[in-house]
mmJSON file of the N, C-alpha and C atoms, coordinates in Angstrom:
{"data_MODEL":{"atom_site":{
"group_PDB":["ATOM","ATOM","ATOM","ATOM","ATOM","ATOM","ATOM","ATOM","ATOM","ATOM","ATOM","ATOM","ATOM","ATOM","ATOM","ATOM","ATOM","ATOM","ATOM","ATOM","ATOM","ATOM","ATOM","ATOM","ATOM","ATOM","ATOM","ATOM","ATOM","ATOM","ATOM","ATOM","ATOM","ATOM","ATOM","ATOM","ATOM","ATOM","ATOM","ATOM","ATOM","ATOM","ATOM","ATOM","ATOM","ATOM","ATOM","ATOM","ATOM","ATOM","ATOM","ATOM","ATOM","ATOM","ATOM","ATOM","ATOM","ATOM","ATOM","ATOM","ATOM","ATOM","ATOM","ATOM","ATOM","ATOM","ATOM","ATOM","ATOM","ATOM","ATOM","ATOM","ATOM","ATOM","ATOM","ATOM","ATOM","ATOM","ATOM","ATOM","ATOM","ATOM","ATOM","ATOM","ATOM","ATOM","ATOM","ATOM","ATOM","ATOM","ATOM","ATOM","ATOM","ATOM","ATOM","ATOM","ATOM","ATOM","ATOM","ATOM","ATOM","ATOM","ATOM","ATOM","ATOM","ATOM","ATOM","ATOM","ATOM","ATOM","ATOM","ATOM","ATOM","ATOM","ATOM","ATOM","ATOM","ATOM","ATOM","ATOM","ATOM","ATOM","ATOM","ATOM","ATOM","ATOM","ATOM","ATOM","ATOM","ATOM","ATOM","ATOM","ATOM","ATOM","ATOM","ATOM","ATOM","ATOM","ATOM","ATOM","ATOM","ATOM","ATOM","ATOM","ATOM","ATOM","ATOM","ATOM","ATOM","ATOM","ATOM","ATOM","ATOM","ATOM","ATOM","ATOM","ATOM","ATOM","ATOM","ATOM","ATOM","ATOM","ATOM","ATOM","ATOM","ATOM","ATOM","ATOM","ATOM","ATOM","ATOM","ATOM","ATOM","ATOM","ATOM","ATOM","ATOM","ATOM","ATOM","ATOM","ATOM","ATOM","ATOM","ATOM","ATOM","ATOM","ATOM","ATOM","ATOM","ATOM","ATOM","ATOM","ATOM","ATOM","ATOM","ATOM","ATOM","ATOM","ATOM","ATOM","ATOM","ATOM","ATOM","ATOM","ATOM","ATOM","ATOM"],
"id":[1,2,3,4,5,6,7,8,9,10,11,12,13,14,15,16,17,18,19,20,21,22,23,24,25,26,27,28,29,30,31,32,33,34,35,36,37,38,39,40,41,42,43,44,45,46,47,48,49,50,51,52,53,54,55,56,57,58,59,60,61,62,63,64,65,66,67,68,69,70,71,72,73,74,75,76,77,78,79,80,81,82,83,84,85,86,87,88,89,90,91,92,93,94,95,96,97,98,99,100,101,102,103,104,105,106,107,108,109,110,111,112,113,114,115,116,117,118,119,120,121,122,123,124,125,126,127,128,129,130,131,132,133,134,135,136,137,138,139,140,141,142,143,144,145,146,147,148,149,150,151,152,153,154,155,156,157,158,159,160,161,162,163,164,165,166,167,168,169,170,171,172,173,174,175,176,177,178,179,180,181,182,183,184,185,186,187,188,189,190,191,192,193,194,195,196,197,198,199,200,201,202,203,204,205,206,207],
"type_symbol":["N","C","C","N","C","C","N","C","C","N","C","C","N","C","C","N","C","C","N","C","C","N","C","C","N","C","C","N","C","C","N","C","C","N","C","C","N","C","C","N","C","C","N","C","C","N","C","C","N","C","C","N","C","C","N","C","C","N","C","C","N","C","C","N","C","C","N","C","C","N","C","C","N","C","C","N","C","C","N","C","C","N","C","C","N","C","C","N","C","C","N","C","C","N","C","C","N","C","C","N","C","C","N","C","C","N","C","C","N","C","C","N","C","C","N","C","C","N","C","C","N","C","C","N","C","C","N","C","C","N","C","C","N","C","C","N","C","C","N","C","C","N","C","C","N","C","C","N","C","C","N","C","C","N","C","C","N","C","C","N","C","C","N","C","C","N","C","C","N","C","C","N","C","C","N","C","C","N","C","C","N","C","C","N","C","C","N","C","C","N","C","C","N","C","C","N","C","C","N","C","C","N","C","C","N","C","C"],
"label_atom_id":["N","CA","C","N","CA","C","N","CA","C","N","CA","C","N","CA","C","N","CA","C","N","CA","C","N","CA","C","N","CA","C","N","CA","C","N","CA","C","N","CA","C","N","CA","C","N","CA","C","N","CA","C","N","CA","C","N","CA","C","N","CA","C","N","CA","C","N","CA","C","N","CA","C","N","CA","C","N","CA","C","N","CA","C","N","CA","C","N","CA","C","N","CA","C","N","CA","C","N","CA","C","N","CA","C","N","CA","C","N","CA","C","N","CA","C","N","CA","C","N","CA","C","N","CA","C","N","CA","C","N","CA","C","N","CA","C","N","CA","C","N","CA","C","N","CA","C","N","CA","C","N","CA","C","N","CA","C","N","CA","C","N","CA","C","N","CA","C","N","CA","C","N","CA","C","N","CA","C","N","CA","C","N","CA","C","N","CA","C","N","CA","C","N","CA","C","N","CA","C","N","CA","C","N","CA","C","N","CA","C","N","CA","C","N","CA","C","N","CA","C","N","CA","C","N","CA","C","N","CA","C","N","CA","C","N","CA","C","N","CA","C"],
"label_alt_id":[null,null,null,null,null,null,null,null,null,null,null,null,null,null,null,null,null,null,null,null,null,null,null,null,null,null,null,null,null,null,null,null,null,null,null,null,null,null,null,null,null,null,null,null,null,null,null,null,null,null,null,null,null,null,null,null,null,null,null,null,null,null,null,null,null,null,null,null,null,null,null,null,null,null,null,null,null,null,null,null,null,null,null,null,null,null,null,null,null,null,null,null,null,null,null,null,null,null,null,null,null,null,null,null,null,null,null,null,null,null,null,null,null,null,null,null,null,null,null,null,null,null,null,null,null,null,null,null,null,null,null,null,null,null,null,null,null,null,null,null,null,null,null,null,null,null,null,null,null,null,null,null,null,null,null,null,null,null,null,null,null,null,null,null,null,null,null,null,null,null,null,null,null,null,null,null,null,null,null,null,null,null,null,null,null,null,null,null,null,null,null,null,null,null,null,null,null,null,null,null,null,null,null,null,null,null,null],
"label_comp_id":["MET","MET","MET","LYS","LYS","LYS","LYS","LYS","LYS","ILE","ILE","ILE","ASN","ASN","ASN","ILE","ILE","ILE","LEU","LEU","LEU","LEU","LEU","LEU","LEU","LEU","LEU","PHE","PHE","PHE","LEU","LEU","LEU","VAL","VAL","VAL","SER","SER","SER","ILE","ILE","ILE","VAL","VAL","VAL","THR","THR","THR","TYR","TYR","TYR","SER","SER","SER","GLN","GLN","GLN","ASN","ASN","ASN","SER","SER","SER","ASP","ASP","ASP","ARG","ARG","ARG","PRO","PRO","PRO","ILE","ILE","ILE","GLU","GLU","GLU","PHE","PHE","PHE","VAL","VAL","VAL","MET","MET","MET","ILE","ILE","ILE","GLU","GLU","GLU","ILE","ILE","ILE","PRO","PRO","PRO","PRO","PRO","PRO","VAL","VAL","VAL","TYR","TYR","TYR","LYS","LYS","LYS","GLY","GLY","GLY","CYS","CYS","CYS","GLU","GLU","GLU","LYS","LYS","LYS","GLU","GLU","GLU","LYS","LYS","LYS","SER","SER","SER","ASP","ASP","ASP","SER","SER","SER","ASN","ASN","ASN","ARG","ARG","ARG","LYS","LYS","LYS","ALA","ALA","ALA","CYS","CYS","CYS","SER","SER","SER","THR","THR","THR","LYS","LYS","LYS","LEU","LEU","LEU","LEU","LEU","LEU","LEU","LEU","LEU","GLU","GLU","GLU","HIS","HIS","HIS","ILE","ILE","ILE","ASP","ASP","ASP","ASP","ASP","ASP","ASN","ASN","ASN","PHE","PHE","PHE","ASP","ASP","ASP","THR","THR","THR","ALA","ALA","ALA","VAL","VAL","VAL","SER","SER","SER"],
"label_asym_id":["A","A","A","A","A","A","A","A","A","A","A","A","A","A","A","A","A","A","A","A","A","A","A","A","A","A","A","A","A","A","A","A","A","A","A","A","A","A","A","A","A","A","A","A","A","A","A","A","A","A","A","A","A","A","A","A","A","A","A","A","A","A","A","A","A","A","A","A","A","A","A","A","A","A","A","A","A","A","A","A","A","A","A","A","A","A","A","A","A","A","A","A","A","A","A","A","A","A","A","A","A","A","A","A","A","A","A","A","A","A","A","A","A","A","A","A","A","A","A","A","A","A","A","A","A","A","A","A","A","A","A","A","A","A","A","A","A","A","A","A","A","A","A","A","A","A","A","A","A","A","A","A","A","A","A","A","A","A","A","A","A","A","A","A","A","A","A","A","A","A","A","A","A","A","A","A","A","A","A","A","A","A","A","A","A","A","A","A","A","A","A","A","A","A","A","A","A","A","A","A","A","A","A","A","A","A","A"],
"label_entity_id":["1","1","1","1","1","1","1","1","1","1","1","1","1","1","1","1","1","1","1","1","1","1","1","1","1","1","1","1","1","1","1","1","1","1","1","1","1","1","1","1","1","1","1","1","1","1","1","1","1","1","1","1","1","1","1","1","1","1","1","1","1","1","1","1","1","1","1","1","1","1","1","1","1","1","1","1","1","1","1","1","1","1","1","1","1","1","1","1","1","1","1","1","1","1","1","1","1","1","1","1","1","1","1","1","1","1","1","1","1","1","1","1","1","1","1","1","1","1","1","1","1","1","1","1","1","1","1","1","1","1","1","1","1","1","1","1","1","1","1","1","1","1","1","1","1","1","1","1","1","1","1","1","1","1","1","1","1","1","1","1","1","1","1","1","1","1","1","1","1","1","1","1","1","1","1","1","1","1","1","1","1","1","1","1","1","1","1","1","1","1","1","1","1","1","1","1","1","1","1","1","1","1","1","1","1","1","1"],
"label_seq_id":[1,1,1,2,2,2,3,3,3,4,4,4,5,5,5,6,6,6,7,7,7,8,8,8,9,9,9,10,10,10,11,11,11,12,12,12,13,13,13,14,14,14,15,15,15,16,16,16,17,17,17,18,18,18,19,19,19,20,20,20,21,21,21,22,22,22,23,23,23,24,24,24,25,25,25,26,26,26,27,27,27,28,28,28,29,29,29,30,30,30,31,31,31,32,32,32,33,33,33,34,34,34,35,35,35,36,36,36,37,37,37,38,38,38,39,39,39,40,40,40,41,41,41,42,42,42,43,43,43,44,44,44,45,45,45,46,46,46,47,47,47,48,48,48,49,49,49,50,50,50,51,51,51,52,52,52,53,53,53,54,54,54,55,55,55,56,56,56,57,57,57,58,58,58,59,59,59,60,60,60,61,61,61,62,62,62,63,63,63,64,64,64,65,65,65,66,66,66,67,67,67,68,68,68,69,69,69],
"pdbx_PDB_ins_code":[null,null,null,null,null,null,null,null,null,null,null,null,null,null,null,null,null,null,null,null,null,null,null,null,null,null,null,null,null,null,null,null,null,null,null,null,null,null,null,null,null,null,null,null,null,null,null,null,null,null,null,null,null,null,null,null,null,null,null,null,null,null,null,null,null,null,null,null,null,null,null,null,null,null,null,null,null,null,null,null,null,null,null,null,null,null,null,null,null,null,null,null,null,null,null,null,null,null,null,null,null,null,null,null,null,null,null,null,null,null,null,null,null,null,null,null,null,null,null,null,null,null,null,null,null,null,null,null,null,null,null,null,null,null,null,null,null,null,null,null,null,null,null,null,null,null,null,null,null,null,null,null,null,null,null,null,null,null,null,null,null,null,null,null,null,null,null,null,null,null,null,null,null,null,null,null,null,null,null,null,null,null,null,null,null,null,null,null,null,null,null,null,null,null,null,null,null,null,null,null,null,null,null,null,null,null,null],
"Cartn_x":[-17.132,-17.555,-19.024,-19.806,-21.23,-21.443,-20.636,-20.755,-20.388,-19.379,-18.963,-20.077,-20.706,-21.801,-22.979,-23.294,-24.391,-24.045,-22.81,-22.371,-22.433,-21.968,-22.025,-23.458,-24.331,-25.733,-26.349,-26.006,-26.491,-25.994,-24.713,-24.141,-24.75,-24.945,-25.546,-26.968,-27.718,-29.094,-29.135,-28.2,-28.149,-27.84,-26.852,-26.472,-27.618,-28.261,-29.371,-30.53,-30.842,-31.929,-31.61,-30.393,-30.041,-30.02,-29.859,-29.842,-31.236,-32.27,-33.626,-34.471,-33.886,-34.623,-35.395,-36.659,-37.48,-37.581,-36.779,-36.811,-36.226,-36.799,-36.205,-34.885,-33.975,-32.674,-32.792,-32.41,-32.494,-31.145,-31.178,-29.969,-29.99,-28.838,-28.722,-28.129,-28.665,-28.121,-26.758,-25.851,-24.521,-24.611,-24.374,-24.493,-23.291,-22.108,-20.905,-20.284,-20.506,-19.977,-18.454,-17.797,-16.349,-15.984,-14.845,-14.4,-12.987,-12.729,-11.397,-10.411,-9.188,-8.171,-7.944,-8.038,-7.874,-9.192,-10.305,-11.625,-12.285,-11.602,-12.189,-12.467,-11.699,-11.815,-13.042,-13.702,-14.905,-15.999,-16.78,-17.784,-19.054,-19.585,-20.87,-20.682,-21.707,-21.671,-21.591,-22.327,-22.317,-20.95,-20.269,-18.921,-17.921,-18.056,-17.167,-17.389,-18.651,-18.961,-18.381,-18.555,-18.032,-16.505,-15.86,-14.404,-13.936,-14.591,-14.221,-14.389,-15.485,-15.73,-14.656,-14.328,-13.303,-11.95,-11.536,-10.23,-10.194,-11.281,-11.343,-11.234,-11.951,-11.859,-10.465,-9.814,-8.429,-7.498,-7.69,-6.877,-7.06,-8.288,-8.557,-7.92,-8.062,-7.496,-5.971,-5.342,-3.871,-3.31,-4.061,-3.486,-4.042,-5.058,-5.641,-5.757,-5.576,-5.733,-7.217,-7.849,-9.289,-9.634,-8.609,-8.849,-9.549,-10.556,-11.282,-10.613,-10.254,-9.555,-10.472],
"Cartn_y":[172.898,173.718,174.109,173.203,173.46,174.577,174.581,175.619,176.992,177.024,178.293,178.84,177.983,178.418,178.952,178.295,178.745,180.101,180.242,181.502,182.627,182.379,183.388,183.769,182.801,183.067,183.92,183.611,184.38,185.821,186.018,187.371,188.172,187.549,188.238,188.662,187.811,188.162,189.323,189.382,190.49,191.795,191.769,192.978,193.44,192.518,192.864,193.457,192.897,193.406,194.806,195.031,196.323,197.431,197.097,198.102,198.591,197.846,198.179,198.751,199.481,200.035,201.284,201.362,202.519,203.5,203.272,204.165,205.519,206.602,207.923,208.067,208.759,208.996,210.23,210.079,211.189,211.884,213.201,213.984,214.684,214.831,215.455,216.848,217.802,219.164,219.196,219.945,220.119,221.278,220.984,222.028,222.97,222.417,223.241,223.067,224.026,223.881,224.022,223.452,223.603,225.058,225.476,226.858,226.855,227.728,227.847,228.302,227.78,228.113,229.624,230.173,231.606,232.326,231.653,232.279,231.851,231.059,230.569,231.689,232.785,233.875,234.749,234.618,235.409,235.044,236.034,235.846,235.139,235.547,234.994,233.997,233.156,232.177,232.85,233.941,234.619,235.222,235.74,236.285,235.171,234.021,232.883,232.376,232.344,231.886,232.855,234.159,235.159,235.081,234.945,234.83,233.573,232.453,231.193,231.269,231.854,231.997,232.857,233.99,234.904,234.203,233.518,232.852,231.673,230.957,229.848,230.357,231.426,231.998,232.54,233.151,233.607,232.423,231.329,230.131,229.583,229.519,229.026,229.946,231.252,232.22,232.129,231.924,231.842,230.538,229.434,228.123,227.413,227.975,227.337,228.338,227.834,228.675,228.701,229.818,229.915,230.734,231.111,231.911,231.051,231.637,230.952,231.299,230.262,230.54,230.388],
"Cartn_z":[26.528,25.423,25.572,26.076,26.265,27.282,28.344,29.374,28.819,27.961,27.354,26.463,25.689,24.821,25.631,26.72,27.574,28.197,28.641,29.221,28.19,26.987,25.931,25.593,25.509,25.239,26.352,27.573,28.723,28.659,28.39,28.318,27.173,26.027,24.882,25.218,25.898,26.249,27.236,28.16,29.119,28.392,27.517,26.782,25.89,25.218,24.342,25.142,26.268,27.102,27.619,28.055,28.629,27.582,26.317,25.26,24.909,25.238,24.826,25.958,26.84,27.964,27.52,27.909,27.582,28.748,29.766,30.922,30.545,31.055,30.787,31.535,30.931,31.554,32.438,33.681,34.612,34.715,34.656,34.793,36.143,36.725,38.039,37.846,38.573,38.501,39.169,38.578,39.163,40.145,41.406,42.417,42.404,42.175,42.127,40.742,39.842,38.492,38.475,37.473,37.373,37.103,37.641,37.496,36.938,35.976,35.388,36.456,36.384,37.378,37.426,38.606,38.801,39.048,38.825,39.013,40.316,41.123,42.366,43.35,43.251,44.217,44.014,42.86,42.587,43.582,43.976,45.036,44.556,43.415,42.982,41.836,41.647,40.566,39.205,39.029,37.733,37.436,38.455,38.245,37.936,38.622,38.338,36.923,36.492,35.14,34.104,34.331,33.406,33.332,34.478,34.533,33.811,34.064,33.424,31.91,31.468,30.032,29.395,30.032,29.507,29.398,30.473,30.46,29.486,29.36,28.413,26.983,26.665,25.314,25.027,26.028,25.858,25.585,26.311,26.115,24.699,24.243,22.889,21.86,22.048,21.117,21.065,22.224,22.295,21.76,21.883,21.593,20.36,19.733,18.566,17.427,16.223,15.034,14.688,15.012,14.783,13.549,12.768,11.556,10.508,9.898,8.837,7.517,6.759,5.494,4.309],
"occupancy":[1.0,1.0,1.0,1.0,1.0,1.0,1.0,1.0,1.0,1.0,1.0,1.0,1.0,1.0,1.0,1.0,1.0,1.0,1.0,1.0,1.0,1.0,1.0,1.0,1.0,1.0,1.0,1.0,1.0,1.0,1.0,1.0,1.0,1.0,1.0,1.0,1.0,1.0,1.0,1.0,1.0,1.0,1.0,1.0,1.0,1.0,1.0,1.0,1.0,1.0,1.0,1.0,1.0,1.0,1.0,1.0,1.0,1.0,1.0,1.0,1.0,1.0,1.0,1.0,1.0,1.0,1.0,1.0,1.0,1.0,1.0,1.0,1.0,1.0,1.0,1.0,1.0,1.0,1.0,1.0,1.0,1.0,1.0,1.0,1.0,1.0,1.0,1.0,1.0,1.0,1.0,1.0,1.0,1.0,1.0,1.0,1.0,1.0,1.0,1.0,1.0,1.0,1.0,1.0,1.0,1.0,1.0,1.0,1.0,1.0,1.0,1.0,1.0,1.0,1.0,1.0,1.0,1.0,1.0,1.0,1.0,1.0,1.0,1.0,1.0,1.0,1.0,1.0,1.0,1.0,1.0,1.0,1.0,1.0,1.0,1.0,1.0,1.0,1.0,1.0,1.0,1.0,1.0,1.0,1.0,1.0,1.0,1.0,1.0,1.0,1.0,1.0,1.0,1.0,1.0,1.0,1.0,1.0,1.0,1.0,1.0,1.0,1.0,1.0,1.0,1.0,1.0,1.0,1.0,1.0,1.0,1.0,1.0,1.0,1.0,1.0,1.0,1.0,1.0,1.0,1.0,1.0,1.0,1.0,1.0,1.0,1.0,1.0,1.0,1.0,1.0,1.0,1.0,1.0,1.0,1.0,1.0,1.0,1.0,1.0,1.0,1.0,1.0,1.0,1.0,1.0,1.0],
"B_iso_or_equiv":[0.0,0.0,0.0,0.0,0.0,0.0,0.0,0.0,0.0,0.0,0.0,0.0,0.0,0.0,0.0,0.0,0.0,0.0,0.0,0.0,0.0,0.0,0.0,0.0,0.0,0.0,0.0,0.0,0.0,0.0,0.0,0.0,0.0,0.0,0.0,0.0,0.0,0.0,0.0,0.0,0.0,0.0,0.0,0.0,0.0,0.0,0.0,0.0,0.0,0.0,0.0,0.0,0.0,0.0,0.0,0.0,0.0,0.0,0.0,0.0,0.0,0.0,0.0,0.0,0.0,0.0,0.0,0.0,0.0,0.0,0.0,0.0,0.0,0.0,0.0,0.0,0.0,0.0,0.0,0.0,0.0,0.0,0.0,0.0,0.0,0.0,0.0,0.0,0.0,0.0,0.0,0.0,0.0,0.0,0.0,0.0,0.0,0.0,0.0,0.0,0.0,0.0,0.0,0.0,0.0,0.0,0.0,0.0,0.0,0.0,0.0,0.0,0.0,0.0,0.0,0.0,0.0,0.0,0.0,0.0,0.0,0.0,0.0,0.0,0.0,0.0,0.0,0.0,0.0,0.0,0.0,0.0,0.0,0.0,0.0,0.0,0.0,0.0,0.0,0.0,0.0,0.0,0.0,0.0,0.0,0.0,0.0,0.0,0.0,0.0,0.0,0.0,0.0,0.0,0.0,0.0,0.0,0.0,0.0,0.0,0.0,0.0,0.0,0.0,0.0,0.0,0.0,0.0,0.0,0.0,0.0,0.0,0.0,0.0,0.0,0.0,0.0,0.0,0.0,0.0,0.0,0.0,0.0,0.0,0.0,0.0,0.0,0.0,0.0,0.0,0.0,0.0,0.0,0.0,0.0,0.0,0.0,0.0,0.0,0.0,0.0,0.0,0.0,0.0,0.0,0.0,0.0],
"pdbx_formal_charge":[null,null,null,null,null,null,null,null,null,null,null,null,null,null,null,null,null,null,null,null,null,null,null,null,null,null,null,null,null,null,null,null,null,null,null,null,null,null,null,null,null,null,null,null,null,null,null,null,null,null,null,null,null,null,null,null,null,null,null,null,null,null,null,null,null,null,null,null,null,null,null,null,null,null,null,null,null,null,null,null,null,null,null,null,null,null,null,null,null,null,null,null,null,null,null,null,null,null,null,null,null,null,null,null,null,null,null,null,null,null,null,null,null,null,null,null,null,null,null,null,null,null,null,null,null,null,null,null,null,null,null,null,null,null,null,null,null,null,null,null,null,null,null,null,null,null,null,null,null,null,null,null,null,null,null,null,null,null,null,null,null,null,null,null,null,null,null,null,null,null,null,null,null,null,null,null,null,null,null,null,null,null,null,null,null,null,null,null,null,null,null,null,null,null,null,null,null,null,null,null,null,null,null,null,null,null,null],
"auth_seq_id":[1,1,1,2,2,2,3,3,3,4,4,4,5,5,5,6,6,6,7,7,7,8,8,8,9,9,9,10,10,10,11,11,11,12,12,12,13,13,13,14,14,14,15,15,15,16,16,16,17,17,17,18,18,18,19,19,19,20,20,20,21,21,21,22,22,22,23,23,23,24,24,24,25,25,25,26,26,26,27,27,27,28,28,28,29,29,29,30,30,30,31,31,31,32,32,32,33,33,33,34,34,34,35,35,35,36,36,36,37,37,37,38,38,38,39,39,39,40,40,40,41,41,41,42,42,42,43,43,43,44,44,44,45,45,45,46,46,46,47,47,47,48,48,48,49,49,49,50,50,50,51,51,51,52,52,52,53,53,53,54,54,54,55,55,55,56,56,56,57,57,57,58,58,58,59,59,59,60,60,60,61,61,61,62,62,62,63,63,63,64,64,64,65,65,65,66,66,66,67,67,67,68,68,68,69,69,69],
"auth_comp_id":["MET","MET","MET","LYS","LYS","LYS","LYS","LYS","LYS","ILE","ILE","ILE","ASN","ASN","ASN","ILE","ILE","ILE","LEU","LEU","LEU","LEU","LEU","LEU","LEU","LEU","LEU","PHE","PHE","PHE","LEU","LEU","LEU","VAL","VAL","VAL","SER","SER","SER","ILE","ILE","ILE","VAL","VAL","VAL","THR","THR","THR","TYR","TYR","TYR","SER","SER","SER","GLN","GLN","GLN","ASN","ASN","ASN","SER","SER","SER","ASP","ASP","ASP","ARG","ARG","ARG","PRO","PRO","PRO","ILE","ILE","ILE","GLU","GLU","GLU","PHE","PHE","PHE","VAL","VAL","VAL","MET","MET","MET","ILE","ILE","ILE","GLU","GLU","GLU","ILE","ILE","ILE","PRO","PRO","PRO","PRO","PRO","PRO","VAL","VAL","VAL","TYR","TYR","TYR","LYS","LYS","LYS","GLY","GLY","GLY","CYS","CYS","CYS","GLU","GLU","GLU","LYS","LYS","LYS","GLU","GLU","GLU","LYS","LYS","LYS","SER","SER","SER","ASP","ASP","ASP","SER","SER","SER","ASN","ASN","ASN","ARG","ARG","ARG","LYS","LYS","LYS","ALA","ALA","ALA","CYS","CYS","CYS","SER","SER","SER","THR","THR","THR","LYS","LYS","LYS","LEU","LEU","LEU","LEU","LEU","LEU","LEU","LEU","LEU","GLU","GLU","GLU","HIS","HIS","HIS","ILE","ILE","ILE","ASP","ASP","ASP","ASP","ASP","ASP","ASN","ASN","ASN","PHE","PHE","PHE","ASP","ASP","ASP","THR","THR","THR","ALA","ALA","ALA","VAL","VAL","VAL","SER","SER","SER"],
"auth_asym_id":["A","A","A","A","A","A","A","A","A","A","A","A","A","A","A","A","A","A","A","A","A","A","A","A","A","A","A","A","A","A","A","A","A","A","A","A","A","A","A","A","A","A","A","A","A","A","A","A","A","A","A","A","A","A","A","A","A","A","A","A","A","A","A","A","A","A","A","A","A","A","A","A","A","A","A","A","A","A","A","A","A","A","A","A","A","A","A","A","A","A","A","A","A","A","A","A","A","A","A","A","A","A","A","A","A","A","A","A","A","A","A","A","A","A","A","A","A","A","A","A","A","A","A","A","A","A","A","A","A","A","A","A","A","A","A","A","A","A","A","A","A","A","A","A","A","A","A","A","A","A","A","A","A","A","A","A","A","A","A","A","A","A","A","A","A","A","A","A","A","A","A","A","A","A","A","A","A","A","A","A","A","A","A","A","A","A","A","A","A","A","A","A","A","A","A","A","A","A","A","A","A","A","A","A","A","A","A"],
"auth_atom_id":["N","CA","C","N","CA","C","N","CA","C","N","CA","C","N","CA","C","N","CA","C","N","CA","C","N","CA","C","N","CA","C","N","CA","C","N","CA","C","N","CA","C","N","CA","C","N","CA","C","N","CA","C","N","CA","C","N","CA","C","N","CA","C","N","CA","C","N","CA","C","N","CA","C","N","CA","C","N","CA","C","N","CA","C","N","CA","C","N","CA","C","N","CA","C","N","CA","C","N","CA","C","N","CA","C","N","CA","C","N","CA","C","N","CA","C","N","CA","C","N","CA","C","N","CA","C","N","CA","C","N","CA","C","N","CA","C","N","CA","C","N","CA","C","N","CA","C","N","CA","C","N","CA","C","N","CA","C","N","CA","C","N","CA","C","N","CA","C","N","CA","C","N","CA","C","N","CA","C","N","CA","C","N","CA","C","N","CA","C","N","CA","C","N","CA","C","N","CA","C","N","CA","C","N","CA","C","N","CA","C","N","CA","C","N","CA","C","N","CA","C","N","CA","C","N","CA","C","N","CA","C","N","CA","C","N","CA","C","N","CA","C"],
"pdbx_PDB_model_num":[1,1,1,1,1,1,1,1,1,1,1,1,1,1,1,1,1,1,1,1,1,1,1,1,1,1,1,1,1,1,1,1,1,1,1,1,1,1,1,1,1,1,1,1,1,1,1,1,1,1,1,1,1,1,1,1,1,1,1,1,1,1,1,1,1,1,1,1,1,1,1,1,1,1,1,1,1,1,1,1,1,1,1,1,1,1,1,1,1,1,1,1,1,1,1,1,1,1,1,1,1,1,1,1,1,1,1,1,1,1,1,1,1,1,1,1,1,1,1,1,1,1,1,1,1,1,1,1,1,1,1,1,1,1,1,1,1,1,1,1,1,1,1,1,1,1,1,1,1,1,1,1,1,1,1,1,1,1,1,1,1,1,1,1,1,1,1,1,1,1,1,1,1,1,1,1,1,1,1,1,1,1,1,1,1,1,1,1,1,1,1,1,1,1,1,1,1,1,1,1,1,1,1,1,1,1,1]
}}}
């Protein structure tokens, strides 16, 4: 029982310490952004983005009730 208590105390201290980190969070740039199915054939990134946005909005319009009541 004593070993279990020591282990629990150790785990709680690790979790508590890791929650209080003041380090800045670094984000990594996505080099290849996700593309909606069917837009892979577009040549430029801006065309793929425009195609993906158009198809995503069509999907939302077709499958979700977006009318404001």
